[in-house]
N, C-alpha and C positions, 0 to 999 in steps of 0.2 A: 502493497499498500502505502501509498507518495505521501509527503509529506504536504501540510497546505501551512504557507507561511504567509502573514501578515505583518503590517507596519511596516518605518522606517530602519534603516540599519542604524545603532548597533542593536536596535531598541527592538528585532523584528520579533514577532513569535512562532513557530513552530507546532505544530499542532497533531499528534497520531491518534486516530481511533483504534490501533488494535494493537499489537506489535511486530511490527513490519519484521521483515528480514534484512533488512541491516541495524537496526536494531537487536537481534541475535546475532549478528554478525561482534558486533561495538561488545556487547555482554562474554565471545567469547574470544575476545582480544583482553579482556580482564583476567577471563582463566589462563590463560595463556601468562600474560604479565605478571601475573603472583606468580605459576610454574617458574618462570625467568628468574622470579627476585629472590625467589623458595635455591631454585639452584645453585645461584650466586653467594648467596647466606646461608647456605648448609654444608656444617663441618669446618665453618673457619674459625681460630682459633680464637679464646678470650680480648685478646688487640684489635683484634681487626677491624673494633667498632670505631675506636681512635685512634685508625692509621690514617695522617695524612702525607700528602708526598711533597706539597708546600703551600710555602705561609699561608696562599690564600684562598687552595683549594677547599671545596667538602671531604669532610672526612667522609665515611661510609653511615655512621650515625647520622647525622648532617647531612647527607646527602636521601637515607629513608625517607625524612624530618621532612625532604623538601617534595618529595614523590607525594609520604599522608598530603600536604599539603595542595597538589599539582591535581589528584585526586579528588576532594573536599570541594579545590573550585568546580571543578567542572559537574559537582552535585549542584552547585548556586544558579548555575547554566541549568537546571529544571527545577528548584528550589527556591531559591533566590537566596539574599541577604548575600553574608557573607563568611568563609572561614579561615582563620586562624588559631591550626592549633598550640597551642602549648607547650616548650621540649618535654621531656619525658625521658627514663633510663631508657634505652636500645632496647632489649627488653620489652616494653609496655609499646614504642614507638612499636617492634614489628606487630605485638598486635591489632595494634589501632590501626593503623595500614590495611590487615590484611580485612577490617571492621569494615574498614572504609569504602576497601573495593564494592566489601559485600554490598553495603547500603547503595552504590550506586550501579550495580548490575541491576539491585529491586527495584533501583529508579527503572531503569531503560527495561526491566520486565513488566515494565505499569504503563501501557496505554496510555491511560488517561493524563499521564501528566503532560504539560504543554514544558516548551523547549527556546530557552532567546538563542541558540543556534542549529542550525546542523545539525545530519548523524555526521558527514563528512566532515565538519568544524571540529566537530568531538572527535575524530575520527587523529586527523593533522595537526590535532591542535593537543590539548592536554594528553588525552593516549598515548599519541607520541615520545612526545615529551620525560611522558615517566620512565616507558619503553627504553624508552635511549639512558637514563639515571640506573635503566636495571644491568646493562652489559658495560654500563660505567664501572657497577660493585665488581661483574665478571672479573673486569680488569686492575681492579685495586685487588682482587685476590692474587691475581697471578703477582701483581709488583709487592706486593708482604712478605710472599714467599708459600703464597699457596694453590696455589693452578685451582681452577676450578676444571673438573677432568670434561671434553666435550664429547659430542651425541650427536645424533643426527635428529633435529627436534619434528620430521617430520613426522616421526611416529610417537612423539611422545601424547601421552593418556591424559587430555587437555577437554577437560569438563566442563559448558557453562554453570552448573550448579557445585563449581566447587573455585570458588576465589580464595579459601583458608590458605591458613600455615602449610598445612599436613598435605603437600602433595608429593606424587610418585612416582616411585625411583626411576629414570631412565627407562624409554622397553629398548633402544636403541643406543646403548656404551658405544663408543666408536673402541672396538680390541685392541686397537696399535697407541691408546695414545700410553702417555709416561710424565707424569709433571714435571720431570725432569728436561724433560726435552723439549728443547726452543717450538716454538707455531710454526708450519711447516707451509710453501706456495699451495691454490685453493686447486684441490686432484692431486699432490704431491702424497697423501697418507695412500693410498691407492697401490702406487709403486711400492712405497715402504712398504707399504701389507704386504707382498710379494718375496720383497725383494726379503724381509723378517721370516719368510718363512718357509724360504727356501735357507736364511742365514743356521747356523750350527750351535747350539750352546752350551757357550764355558764360562769355570768357575772364574770370579773374581781373584786370584791367590797377594796381590803386592797393588802397590799404588808411586806413580813416580811425577816430578813435575819434566815438561817441556822444555826446551830454550828459554820462551815465554814467560813458563813458571802457572804454567796450566797443567790442573793433574790430569794424569793417564793412567787407566788403570789396566794393571797387568793381569793379563789372562790365561788358564794354564797351557793354553797351546802356545804361547810365545810372542802373542799378537796383543797389541796394544788399544788402547781408546776412550779418547778424552770424553774425559767429565767436570766440563768446567763449570766451574762458579762465576756467572760472568753478571750479576743480578743490574735491569732486570730479567734480559732476555733470556738469559740459562739462571737456573736456579738451583743449587747444590746445595746449601751451605756446611750438608751434612760432612764434602769433604773437602775443610778446612779445618777441622777439625783431625787428630787424632785418634778423638774417644767415635767418633761421625767415619774417619775410614776403616778400624777397625768395626764397626756394626754393619759393614759393608762386606767383608771379606765373606767370601764363600758363595756372595749375589752370583747367579748368572744374565750376563749378558751373549747376544745374539752375537755371532763373528762372520760376518760377513766376508771377513779376508780370508779365513779357511777355504770357503766356497770356491773363490776368486782362483786358491792355487792346489784345488782337487782333492784337501785332507776332505776326510768324512769321518771319521773316528775322533 
């Protein structure tokens, strides 16, 4: 059903008499936002909430507070008034963010509500803004040394009736992903996956540094593999301490050099 809008901008009113397909799509978008936000927050260290990369940048706590404000602002386009949430603890902010998502989703499901903006404006305005910030939360996880595992989001279990903090685990996690690996170019993971399937598992038996001071893992086959710690691109803080390196002795890395040399045993 089409929106019927009247009145001059920016005070025009758009009404729907039933829940339209676009409103259903906006509810789905809110559920995707809940999923992506929780993916960025799940398993984060306690210190993540106050992690700040620059003097004028937002912390994850402040980002989520802002996201709550953005979603609450979207509600004022349907309910009127203003939305100025006070600062609360990070744990309380997580709850408030999802409660605000639920309230907006319920508003979108109410076909009798009049909106001051079109559904398209909801999408390219506050909703896209909030999704951008969810991506920033994920980026901050990597910068903080606790990267978020990748997945194929096409197959994520996104349901319009679930905008809560209780989100499902990935349905199609990327098996090739490793927290210590740097990001790859688009499509490179497919080639890497094939190469890794052919590569031979070899245990780490020691470590040394190369001529540039980067750490190299010594494998039982006699080959070496770099295990650099070069944040924010490569985060392996464990390799810079004797205790961390000792913890990884015996861990297997797949050796492509053995395959190239025709060695199988």
